[in-house]
N, C-alpha and C positions, 0 to 999 in steps of 0.2 A: 475419421471424418475432418472435412479438412474448414477452416473457417476462415472468411477475409476480415472479418466483424475485430478483431484483433491486430493485425499488420500492423507493424511500427508502432505500436501504443507502447510509451514508453513506462514499467512498472520497476518502483524501486522494491525492496526485499530490506526490512530493516530487522535482523536478528543475531544474536549473541551467537549462535549455535552455525558452524558452519555447514554441517550436515542439513540442517532446514533450510540455508542459506541455498545450499545446490541443488538438494532437491527441487527447491519451487524454483530457481535457473532452467533448471532440464526442463520443467513442465511448463515453463513461459517463452521459453525459445521455442519447445519444439510446436507451439500455438501462435507463431509469428511475433512477440512481444520483444523489445528491447529492453535490457535487464541491468539497471544500476543495484549493486550491493553496496551495503552496509552493515556495519558488524553491531552498533550499538547508539543512541540516541544523538549522541556526541557527532559522531562520525555520519549518521544522514543528515542533518542538522549545517554541517559544513559539505557536503554534496548538493543537498536539495536543490540553491538556486542555481548553480551552475547546470542539474540537468534538468531540471522543470520535470519531474513524473506525471503522467497523467495520471496514476494511481499507487496508492504508497500501501503495502503489507506491511506492519508493525507490531513487532511481537512485544508484550506487556513486561516480563520479567526479564530486564537486561538490568548490568552494572553501569553505575556513571548514571545516566539520564534515560528513566525508566518511560515505557510505552506511553504509559497514563500523559507522562510531562511532555516529550516528545509530539504524541498527537495535539496535545492543547497548542505548544510554542508553534505547530505548524497553522492550526486552524485560526491562530492570531494573529498567522500572519496578511495580510490583505492579500498579496498575491497567490498565496496557495492555500487560501480560505477555503474555498472551493474544488477542490483536489480530495477526490475520496482517501480517507483512510481505513482500513480494514485491520482490525486489530486480530494479532493471534494468538492464542493463548492454548496451551493443557487443560486449564480450568474454566466448565464452562457453567460457572455456580449463576445465578439471576444479578449477585452483587457484583460480578467482575462486567457484565455485560451493561448494568447501570451503569455502573464509573465508567466504561466505556463510552455510555453515550453523551455522559456530562463532559465529557473531554472533545467533544463533537467527533468522534470513529461513526463513521457510517455501516458499518457491519462487522461481526464476530464472526471468527474462524477458527473453526476448535483444532490442534495440533493432535495427534497427526493430521496433515490435512490428505487428500487425496490429490492427482492430476486434476480429474474429475470437477472435486469441486472447487479448488483452486482457480481453473478457467470459466469453470460457471461464475465465480465472484468477480471477475476480470469482465466477461462478459456483458452480466448485469449493469457494469457502471457505464462501458462502453456505452452501450445503446442509450443511454439515458442521458449521455454525455452531449451539450449542447453543441451547433457547431460552432467550431473557432474563428472569431472575425479575421479577416484579414489583415496583416501585420501594417501596422500606421494608421490604425484607424480606434478611435477612442471606444473602452469598451465598457 
């Protein structure tokens, strides 16, 4: 199944596990996305302005800056407030989902994820994305 909806879409994956980052990268590249990897929230915050991803997957349990703090900082920045953030966690509790919503996450994906669930999440947000204004026009 080939979909053109995701061609060129830039997705950031923030996770301290190299295995998770690599799996997500493979799945996303196969779907036609461009991928930016970050190993924790601190690394992601340093890269986000340069790369301006269309969507961000963010692990919750990470050293230095956890996923909740990372999501909150992304959403508080006016430039990235509208960027969808999908929390990744091996915990699927109601509390974890509620806490994710409180910091502004757009969705919650449980690990281990499949290629299908990852691509489905990206596709859902890609379809919701408003048309990007031409460069130089006011937003």
